[in-house]
N, C-alpha and C positions, 0 to 999 in steps of 0.2 A: 504493500499500499504506500509506504513512504517513498519507494522508488518511482512508483507510478505518479504520485503527487508531484515529486520534483520534476519529473519529465513533463508533466502538464504545465507546471509553472514556467519551465524553460521555454517550451514551445509558445505558451501564452505571451511571455515577455517579448519574444522576438516578433511575433505576429503583430502585436499592438504597440511596438516601438516604445516600450517602457513608459506608457502613458500614465500608469498609477504612480510611478516614481516621480515623473514631472509634476503631476498633481500634488503629491505630497510635498515636494520641494517648494511649489508656489505657496501652499498654505503655510509651510514653515517660515517662508520669507514674510508672509503677513504676520504670523505669530511673533516673529522677531521684532518686526517694526512696532507692534503693540507693546511688547515687553521692554522696549527702549523707554517707554513712558510709565507703563504699569508694572509695579514690583510684586513678584509672587503671584498668588491666585492661579496656580497652573491648572488645577482641575476646572475651575470656573471658566478660564479662557479657552480650554479645550472643548468644554460643553458649548460655549458660544460659537466656536467654529463648526462643531457638529450641527448646531441648529441652523447655521447658515447654509451648509451643504444639504441638509435634509429638509430645508424649507419649513422648519417648525418654529415654535415660539417658547420662550423661557420664562419661568416664574422663579424669581430669586428672592430668597429670605436671608437677611442679614442685618446687623445693626448699622446705624449711619456711619459714614466716613470710611467705608471699605472699598472706595474707588469704583462703584458700580456706574455712575454717570461718566466718569473719566474713561472707563473701559469702552463704553458704547461710543462715546465721542471720538476717541482715538481710533477705534475700529472703522468708523465712518470716514475719517480722514485718510486712513490707510487704503480704504477701497474707493476713494474719490467719490463717495456717496453723500447723501444728505442725511442730517441727523435732527431729530426733534426730541425735546424733553417736555413732558407734561406733568406738572405737580398736581396730583389729585387732591381735591378738597371737598368737603361736604356740600358746598354751593356750586359745584361744577355742573354744567348742563351739557347734554349730548352735542348741541351745536358748537360748544367750545372745543370739541374733538374733531368732528367730521366737517364742520363748516355750516354756512347758512346762506340765505338769499337776502341781499341788501338792495333797498330801493334808491336809485340814483335820481335825485330831483332835477338835475340838469337835462338828462335824457329821458326822464319819466319811464325808465325801464328798470327791471330787476336784474342784478348781476349776482353770480355765484362767487362766493369767497370760500375757498377750500380751507379746511382746518389743518392743525398740525399733524394729523395722522398720515398726510401725504409726504411721507419720508422713507428713505430706504431702511434707516434704523430708528426705531421709536423706543424711548424709555418712558414707561409709565410709572412714575415714582409714587409709591405707597398707594397702589391700586385699591386697597381695601378702605381707603378714606373717602372714596366717592360713592354716591348712592347707587342703587341697583340699576337704574335705567342708564346711567352713565357707563357702568361696568358692561352692561348688555350691549351698548352702542360699540364700545371697543372690541368686545369679543365677537361681534358680528363682522366687524372689519377684519379681524384676524381670520375668520373662517371663510368668508366670502372674498376677501381681498378687493372689495369695492364698497362704495357707499352710494346711497340714493338721496339726492337733495331735490325737492320739489319735482319729483318724477323723473329726474335725470340721473343716469348712472355714471359714476366716476371711478375709475379703477386706480388703486394706489400704485406707486412705482414698484418696479421689480428690479432686484430682489427686495423683499419686504420682511423685516424681522421685528417682533415686538418683545422687548424685555420688560416685564412688569416686576416691581419690587414690593416686598411686604416687610414691615418692621416687626420683629417678634417680641419686642419689649414694651410696646404701647398698644393697649387694646381700647382705651377709652375713645369714644367718637369714631369707631371704625365699623365698616359694614363687611363682615367676612364674605368671601366669594362663595356662592353656592357650589356644591359638588359638581352639578351639571356644567357649570361655566368653568370651573378650575380644570375640568377634564380636558379642556380645549388646548391647554398648554402641553407641549410635547414633553417637557422635562421641568422638574423643580430642583434647583440647585441651592444647597446651603453654603453660605459663605461664613467663614470663621476669621477671627483676628489674625493678623500676620505674626510671624515669629519675631523674636527680638532682632535677629540679623536682618530680616526683611524690613522691619520697621526703621532700623538705623539707616538702611539704604533709602527708604522713602524720605526721611527727614533730610538726608544729605542732598538728594535730588531737588527737593523743594527749596532749600536755602540756596542752592546753586543756580536757581532759575528754571530748572526742569528742561527736559528734552521735548521737542516738538515732532510729531509723526508726520510723515510724507507719504503720498500715495504710491504704493508698490504694486497693487493689484487693481485692475480696472473692474468695473461692474459687468462688462462683457465677459471678461475671463472667469469671474465668479459664476455667472449664469452658465458658462460652458462646463465648469466644474460641477454644478448642480446636475446638469444633464449626464455627465459622466458618472456621477454618483448613483443615479437611478439605473445604471446599467451594471453595477457591481453585482456579481453572481452571489446568490443566496441559496444554499442547499436546502431542500425540504426538511431535512432533519433539524436545521436551525429554526425553521418556522414552527415545527412541532414543539421544539424546546421552548420557544417564546410563548406559544399557546398554552403549553402545560404550566409555565410559570404563572401566567395570568389566571388560568383555570384554578390553580391551587389556592388563590386568594378568594375565590368564590366558593369552592367546595373542598376546604382543607382535609376533611375526613377521607376523601378519595386518595389522598397522597400520604396517609399516615400522620396527619397533622391535627388530630382530633383535640389535642391539647389547646390549640389556638383558635378553634372554631368559634368559641364564645367571645372572642376578642375582636373579630371582624364582623361589623354589621353589614357592610357591602364591600364587595371585591372590585377589582379593576375592570374597566369596560374594554371592548374590542379595540378602542383607540390605543390602549396600552400595548397590545400585541403589534399593532402597526408601528407605533412609535419605536419599539424595541428593534424591529427589523430595519426601519428607515435609519435609525441612529446607528445601528451596527454597520450598515453600508457606509455611512459617512465616516465612522471611525476607522473602518478598514481602508478607506481612501486616504485618510489622514496618516495611516501607518504604511502607506505605500503599496497597498494591495488592491486588486480589483475583484476580490472575493472575501466574503465575511467568514470569520471563525467563531467558535463558540465563546471564546474569551471576549470578543467584541460585544457580544449580546450580554454576557455576564457583567461586564464592566459598567453597563448602563442601566441594570435593573433597578438599583435603588433610586436613581434619578427619575426614571420613567414611572415607577410605581408609588413613590412615597406620598404624592398628593392625591392619589386615586383611591386609596384605601380609607374607608370610613370606620373608625374604631368605635367599639362599644364602650359604654360607661364603665363596664367591668375592666376593660383594658386600661382606661384612663386611671381608674382607682388603683390598679396594680402598678401604675407607673410605666406602662408599656408605651412605646411609640412605633410609628410605621416602620422605621428602619430596622428594629429588632425583629419584627415579625417577618419583614422581607428576608432577612438573613436566615430565619427558620425555613421559609419556603425554598430558598436557594439550596439549602442543605438537603432538602427532601427531594428535589427535582434534579437528577443527575444531568450533566452536560453530555451531548452526543460525542461519541468517540471518533467517528470518521466523517466529518462534514463534507468532504470533497469526494467521497467515493462515487456517488451517482454521477457527478459532473466529470470525473476522470473516466468512467466507463463510456 
């Protein structure tokens, strides 16, 4: 099997002129440019690139001051794309996001003014501070990638990535996202404080004036990479693996997890299975391959599932969180051994 796999890889590389390696090198150049400005947060930055390639959206949870805005702004500059930041507040209206019609007294006509959602990279800061109708307006744009104003449809630019943030330490005056809406985010990423060494570098860069990012990848190149990502090979055994992981969150007893059955009120939706496979494709391309491996799927399981599990009161009373339950699920569902066997044949 190993010899057959290596032979297939060699033939595949020569046939496709090392396209995966070129794609990985291009994304590494983009990552290097962002890291000239942003210190640390390696996992977060990798997840942002995965979301870009897989055309998904990110929900980010972290305390203030961890470079969320700086990351998205720097990424937009590195891509020569447009960037918008919306600070969500309780008095925000849907028109403040998508735009509205304004009457021009000089011409006696209505003109359309598009809102800040019309950008390549959109940062929705503290999304849980806006009322439900504003959250719904944003999530509709994320799903449909277009808005309708006075009967006219306007498509948002492509590529389009939404990064929404939540503050975990303040709950007063917030409107938690309903489960049906939070399910639209491909991944939820948790950001922690930097290490002491990283914080030292952060302070040094700030007092020295800081570096400025320059455009290293065009939007056309990114769109080409997105198309290439969609053609990464995924063996059916990996799809079965993703489906079993998601199914184990719905019916734990079928996988020998009767002990956690009372801790999960509702499991993940089919969007989780899709997100795992799409994300694994993007991660494989980042790692210089045009085929996904079980490890690509496994690495993304916590980020794709953690916001889709609805825990019971019993789990919360026991101090359980989604990540601990996901680890139990991953231990119960084994990874496939030979993901390329069918493709080699």
